[in-house]
C-alpha positions in Angstrom: -8.3 -30.7 29.3 -6.7 -28.6 32.1 -3.7 -26.5 31.0 -0.7 -27.3 33.3 0.2 -24.6 35.8 3.5 -23.2 34.7 5.3 -20.3 36.4 4.1 -17.1 34.6 6.0 -13.8 34.0 4.1 -11.3 32.0 6.2 -8.4 30.8 4.7 -5.2 29.5 5.5 -3.9 26.1 7.9 -1.3 27.5 9.6 -3.9 29.6 10.1 -6.0 26.5 11.5 -2.9 24.8 14.1 -2.6 27.5 15.0 -6.3 27.4 15.3 -6.2 23.7 17.5 -3.0 23.7 19.7 -4.5 26.5 20.1 -7.6 24.3 20.7 -5.9 20.9 22.7 -2.8 21.6 25.8 -4.6 22.9 25.5 -7.1 20.1 25.3 -4.6 17.2 27.6 -1.9 18.6 30.4 -4.5 19.4 30.1 -5.9 15.9 30.7 -2.4 14.5 33.5 -1.4 16.9 35.4 -4.7 16.4 35.1 -4.4 12.6 38.2 -3.3 10.7 36.4 -0.5 9.0 35.2 1.1 12.3 37.0 4.5 11.9 37.8 4.4 8.2 36.0 6.3 5.5 33.1 4.5 3.7 34.0 1.4 1.9 35.2 2.0 -1.7 32.6 -0.5 -3.1 29.0 0.6 -2.7 27.1 3.8 -2.3 28.7 5.0 1.0 31.2 7.5 -0.6 28.3 9.1 -2.5 26.2 9.6 0.6 29.2 10.8 2.5 30.1 13.3 -0.3 26.6 14.8 -0.1 26.8 14.9 3.7 30.1 16.8 3.4 28.5 19.2 0.9 25.8 20.0 3.3 28.3 20.8 6.1 30.1 23.2 3.6 26.8 25.0 2.9 26.3 23.5 -0.6 23.0 21.9 0.2 22.3 18.3 -1.1 25.3 18.6 -3.5 28.7 17.0 -4.3 32.0 18.6 -4.9 34.4 15.9 -5.9 37.3 18.3 -6.7 37.2 19.8 -3.2 40.6 19.0 -1.6 39.1 18.7 1.8 36.6 16.1 0.7 39.4 14.1 -1.1 41.8 14.3 1.8 40.4 11.5 3.9 40.3 9.1 1.0 43.9 10.0 0.0 45.1 9.5 3.6 43.2 6.1 3.8 45.0 4.9 0.7 48.4 6.0 1.8 48.2 4.8 5.4 46.3 1.5 5.1 47.3 -1.2 2.7 44.6 -2.9 0.7 42.4 0.1 0.4 41.7 1.3 -3.1 39.8 4.6 -3.6 40.9 5.1 -7.1 37.3 5.3 -8.4 36.4 7.9 -5.8 39.6 10.0 -6.4 39.3 9.8 -10.1 36.0 11.8 -9.9 36.1 15.6 -10.3 33.8 18.5 -10.9 32.3 21.7 -9.4 29.6 21.9 -6.8 26.7 19.9 -8.4 23.3 19.5 -6.9 22.5 15.8 -6.5 19.1 14.2 -7.3 20.3 10.6 -7.5 20.4 9.8 -3.8 17.6 10.2 -1.3 18.2 12.9 1.3 17.9 11.4 4.7 21.2 9.6 5.2 23.3 12.5 3.9 21.4 14.7 6.3 22.2 12.4 9.2 25.9 12.4 8.2 25.9 16.2 8.0 24.4 16.4 11.5 27.2 14.2 12.9 29.8 16.4 11.2 28.3 19.4 12.9 29.0 17.8 16.3 32.2 15.8 15.6 34.7 17.0 13.0 34.9 14.9 9.9 37.5 12.2 10.4 38.0 8.8 12.1 36.0 9.7 15.2 33.0 10.9 13.1 33.2 7.9 10.9 33.0 5.7 14.1 30.1 7.7 15.5 28.1 7.3 12.3 28.6 3.5 12.3 27.6 3.3 16.0 24.5 5.3 15.2 23.6 2.9 12.4 24.1 0.0 14.8 21.7 1.7 17.2 19.2 2.0 14.4 19.4 -1.8 13.9 19.0 -2.4 17.6 16.0 -0.1 18.0 14.4 -1.5 14.9 14.8 -5.1 16.2 13.4 -3.9 19.6 10.3 -2.4 17.9 9.8 -5.7 16.0 10.0 -7.6 19.4 7.3 -5.4 21.1 5.1 -5.7 18.0 5.4 -9.5 17.9 4.8 -9.8 21.7 1.8 -7.4 21.5 0.3 -9.5 18.7 0.9 -12.7 20.7 -0.8 -11.2 23.7 -3.9 -10.3 21.7 -4.1 -14.1 21.0 -3.9 -15.2 24.6 -7.6 -16.3 24.8 -7.1 -18.6 21.8 -3.7 -20.2 22.3 -2.8 -19.5 26.0 -0.7 -17.0 27.9 2.7 -18.6 27.2 2.9 -17.5 23.6 4.1 -13.9 24.1 7.1 -15.1 26.0 7.9 -17.9 23.6 7.7 -15.5 20.6 9.7 -12.7 22.3 12.5 -15.0 23.3 12.6 -16.8 20.0 12.8 -13.4 18.1 15.7 -12.3 20.3 17.5 -15.6 19.6 16.9 -15.3 15.8 18.4 -11.8 15.7 21.5 -13.1 17.6 21.9 -15.8 15.0 21.8 -13.5 12.0 25.4 -12.3 11.7 25.0 -11.0 8.2 22.2 -8.7 9.3 24.5 -6.7 11.6 27.2 -6.3 8.9 25.0 -3.7 7.3 26.0 -1.2 10.1 29.7 -1.5 9.2 29.4 0.9 6.2 27.6 4.1 5.3 24.5 2.3 4.0 20.8 3.0 4.2 19.7 -0.4 5.4 19.9 0.2 9.2 17.9 3.4 9.0 15.4 2.0 6.5 14.9 -1.1 8.7 14.2 1.1 11.7 11.7 3.3 9.8 9.9 0.3 8.3 9.4 -1.3 11.7 8.1 1.9 13.2 5.9 2.5 10.2 4.3 -1.0 10.4 3.6 -0.7 14.1 2.0 2.7 13.6 -0.3 1.6 10.8 -1.2 -1.6 12.6 -2.0 0.4 15.8 -4.0 2.8 13.6 -6.1 0.0 12.4 -7.1 -0.8 16.0 -7.7 2.9 16.8 -9.4 4.0 13.6 -8.4 7.7 14.0 -7.3 9.8 11.1 -4.3 11.1 13.0 -2.7 7.6 13.0 -3.2 7.3 9.3 -1.6 10.7 8.7 1.3 9.7 11.0 1.7 6.5 8.9 1.7 8.5 5.7 4.4 10.9 7.0 6.5 8.0 8.2 6.3 6.4 4.7 7.4 9.6 3.1 10.4 9.5 5.5 11.1 5.9 4.3 11.2 7.2 0.7 13.6 9.9 1.8 15.8 7.1 3.1 15.5 4.7 0.2 14.0 5.9 -3.1 12.8 2.4 -4.0 10.0 2.6 -1.4 8.2 4.8 -3.9 7.4 1.6 -5.8 5.6 0.3 -2.8 2.8 2.9 -3.1 0.3 1.1 -5.5 0.7 -2.2 -3.6 0.7 -0.5 -0.2 -2.6 1.2 -0.9 -4.3 -2.1 -1.8 -2.7 -3.9 1.2 -3.7 -1.1 3.7 -7.2 -0.9 2.3 -7.7 -4.6 2.8 -5.9 -4.8 6.1 -7.9 -1.9 7.6 -11.0 -3.5 6.3 -10.5 -6.9 7.9 -9.2 -5.6 11.2 -11.6 -5.1 14.0 -10.9 -1.7 15.6 -12.1 -0.7 19.0 -15.3 1.2 19.4 -13.9 4.7 19.0 -15.8 7.9 18.3 -15.1 9.6 15.0 -13.5 6.4 13.6 -12.9 6.6 9.8 -13.8 3.8 7.4 -10.9 2.0 5.7 -11.0 3.8 2.4 -10.9 7.2 4.1 -8.0 6.1 6.3 -6.0 5.2 3.1 -6.9 8.6 1.6 -5.6 10.4 4.7 -2.5 8.2 4.5 -1.8 9.2 0.9 -2.5 12.9 1.5 0.1 13.0 4.4 2.5 11.1 2.3 2.1 13.3 -0.8 2.3 16.6 1.2 5.6 15.7 2.9 7.1 14.0 -0.2 6.3 17.0 -2.4 8.9 19.0 -0.6 11.7 16.9 -2.1 9.9 16.4 -5.5 9.6 20.2 -6.0 13.2 20.6 -5.1 14.3 18.0 -7.7 12.2 19.7 -10.5 13.7 23.0 -9.6 17.3 21.7 -9.6 16.9 19.8 -12.9 14.8 22.4 -14.7 12.4 19.7 -15.9 9.6 17.6 -14.5 11.6 14.9 -12.8 10.2 14.8 -9.2 12.0 11.5 -8.4 15.3 12.6 -9.9 17.2 10.8 -12.6 18.5 7.8 -10.8 15.6 5.4 -11.0 15.4 4.9 -14.8 19.2 4.8 -15.0 19.4 2.1 -12.4 16.8 0.0 -14.2 19.3 -0.5 -17.0 21.2 -2.8 -14.7 18.1 -4.9 -14.1 16.9 -5.1 -17.7 19.9 -6.3 -19.7 21.4 -9.5 -20.9 24.0 -9.5 -18.1 21.3 -9.3 -15.4 19.3 -12.2 -17.0 22.4 -14.4 -17.1 23.2 -13.6 -13.5 19.9 -14.6 -12.1 18.3 -11.2 -12.1 21.2 -9.5 -10.1 21.7 -5.8 -10.8 24.6 -5.0 -13.1 26.6 -1.8 -13.2 28.1 -2.3 -16.7 25.3 -0.7 -18.7 25.3 2.5 -16.6 29.1 2.7 -16.5 29.3 2.4 -20.3 26.7 5.0 -20.9 28.3 7.4 -18.5 31.7 6.9 -20.1 30.3 7.7 -23.5 28.7 10.9 -22.4 31.5 12.0 -20.1 34.0 11.7 -23.0 32.0 14.4 -24.8 32.7 17.1 -22.2 35.8 18.4 -20.4 35.1 17.3 -16.8 37.8 19.7 -15.5 36.1 22.7 -17.0 32.5 21.6 -17.0 29.9 23.8 -15.2 27.1 22.6 -12.9 24.8 23.1 -15.9 26.9 20.7 -18.0 26.6 18.0 -15.3 22.9 18.6 -15.0 22.4 18.3 -18.7 24.5 15.2 -18.8 22.3 13.6 -16.1 19.2 14.4 -18.0 20.6 12.9 -21.2 21.7 9.8 -19.3 18.2 9.5 -17.9 16.7 9.9 -21.4 18.9 7.3 -23.0 18.5 4.9 -20.1 14.7 5.0 -20.6 15.1 4.3 -24.3 17.5 1.5 -23.6 15.3 -0.2 -21.0 12.2 0.1 -23.2 14.1 -1.4 -26.2 15.4 -4.4 -24.1 12.0 -5.1 -22.7 10.3 -5.0 -26.2 13.0 -7.3 -27.7 13.0 -9.8 -24.7 9.4 -9.7 -23.6 9.1 -13.5 -23.7 12.0 -13.6 -21.1 10.3 -11.4 -18.5 8.4 -14.1 -16.6 11.6 -16.1 -16.2 13.5 -12.9 -15.3 10.9 -12.0 -12.6 11.2 -15.5 -11.1 15.0 -15.5 -11.2 15.1 -12.2 -9.3 12.9 -13.6 -6.5 14.9 -16.7 -6.1 18.2 -14.8 -6.1 17.0 -12.1 -3.7 15.8 -14.7 -1.1 19.1 -16.7 -1.3 20.7 -18.7 0.3 18.8 -21.9 0.7 21.3 -23.9 2.7 22.0 -24.5 6.4 20.7 -22.0 8.9 19.2 -19.8 6.2 17.1 -22.6 5.0 16.0 -23.5 8.5 15.0 -19.9 9.2 12.9 -19.9 6.0 11.2 -23.2 7.0 10.4 -21.8 10.4 9.0 -18.6 8.8 6.8 -20.9 6.6 5.7 -22.8 9.6 4.9 -19.5 11.4 2.8 -18.5 8.3 0.8 -21.7 8.5 0.4 -21.4 12.2 -0.9 -17.8 12.0 -3.1 -18.8 9.0 -4.8 -21.2 11.4 -5.1 -19.0 14.4 -5.3 -15.4 13.2 -5.4 -14.6 9.5 -5.7 -10.8 10.1 -2.3 -10.8 12.0 -0.8 -12.8 9.1 -2.0 -10.1 6.6 -0.3 -7.4 8.6 3.0 -9.3 8.9 3.2 -11.0 5.6 1.9 -8.1 3.5 5.2 -6.0 3.5 7.2 -9.2 2.6 4.9 -9.8 -0.3 5.1 -6.2 -1.5 8.9 -6.2 -1.2 9.1 -9.4 -3.2 6.9 -8.0 -5.9 9.1 -4.9 -6.2 12.2 -7.0 -6.5 10.6 -9.0 -9.3 9.7 -5.9 -11.2 13.1 -4.2 -10.8 16.2 -6.3 -9.9 17.9 -8.3 -7.2 20.6 -6.7 -5.2 22.1 -9.5 -3.1 19.2 -9.5 -0.6 19.5 -5.8 0.2 15.9 -5.0 -0.8 14.6 -7.4 1.8 16.6 -5.9 4.7 13.9 -3.3 5.7 11.4 -6.1 6.1 13.7 -8.6 7.9 11.7 -7.8 11.1 8.6 -9.4 9.6 10.5 -12.3 8.3 12.0 -12.9 11.8 8.6 -12.5 13.4 7.1 -15.2 11.2 10.0 -17.5 12.2 9.5 -16.6 15.8 5.8 -17.5 15.6 6.9 -20.8 14.0 9.1 -21.5 17.0 6.8 -19.9 19.6 3.8 -21.8 18.3 5.5 -25.1 18.7 6.9 -24.3 22.1 3.5 -23.0 23.3 1.7 -26.1 22.1 4.3 -28.5 23.7 4.5 -26.7 27.0 0.8 -26.0 27.5 -0.4 -29.1 25.6 -3.4 -27.0 24.6 -4.9 -28.3 21.4 -5.5 -26.2 18.3 -8.9 -24.6 18.0 -11.3 -27.1 16.4 -9.1 -30.0 17.4 -10.6 -30.4 21.0 -12.1 -33.8 21.7 -15.7 -33.6 22.9 -16.1 -34.0 26.7 
């Protein structure tokens, strides 16, 4: 069967990058600029004020620290409350204390905030600059996903025809435009946009490294993954699953014939060495600050209380703040916060961490029979909703998964692997309203784009699936 002669336009990867950026930058930046929070401080609900407090501490020379009693830090929140109706920063303004080194939040976003404050004085303009920068992170991350998807599609030209890259690229751009909730993550001081960008770059690097086979690319991938952990601490839970996934993905990929190419297990070893060397800088700092061996800080176990409690089980696996809030209130009532020293706050964090571990262990032991149901609830809740456009997108992603399974299972392993790892991590920890999935939205959208692109490519070219050709 002769494939119809359709007009062809074959853009390079760099051309697709420019097209994607020209499409996404106006979309995401305008969404931020037109949002009512554009030049206001971080929203009072969420982690934004904590990240901003650490960024402010860095500009004051405190390092990765907070100083909630500092009048200068408090001023923007006091002004926001008094000048704008409907804003309530009572929780933030109720906090007090000396300069306290923080180990609860990863360091990358506060560092970026501090860099902005070095250029633009802290205030409405700086707040707007930070949000525009986050919108640019979303746009660049989406553009990287586009060129990766198009590059993958081009590698399949001999099997499914030359129209697939254009179909996939345009479909992916259309999907990003349809996802309004996705661009809302840039309207606050949140880690999602930066984590999304880093994840997309990381995945492209390790995928390209599988084709190249050089140790340098594996080391680059490990360094990028350490940067992802610096952005969102939960990525540390990816490590055991990522090692298995990378070992298998490297093994089934067919790299080019390159001199000094390493075998898969050595590539994973180089990856882990680079990750460990870079990550250890932050781990050593945390141990030094806390005076005990807590390389990951104290936040992880404390946060788990909100995932392993009765309230979380009853809410479909959603994280709950109540257990942590109650424990903090109990311990804070035992010290004078106005006169407490940094050592007092450090010891309180260590005690909270200790009690949180005991509380989580006790709940798990007492409710071990509920764990399978809890894991399932978390997955279902995190992938919500299942109606309208969201359901259609999930069905398209499922179609893309089936299509890739038929045509190139190695590609499917690279794209679906991060989604599977992310889902496992959610099952083992807690659901947070879909926020855990945001860094891997690029892969979810790519699968949906292949679902659309595969259909369009087949309809336009009328080229049968491999194995379906009728004998001449």
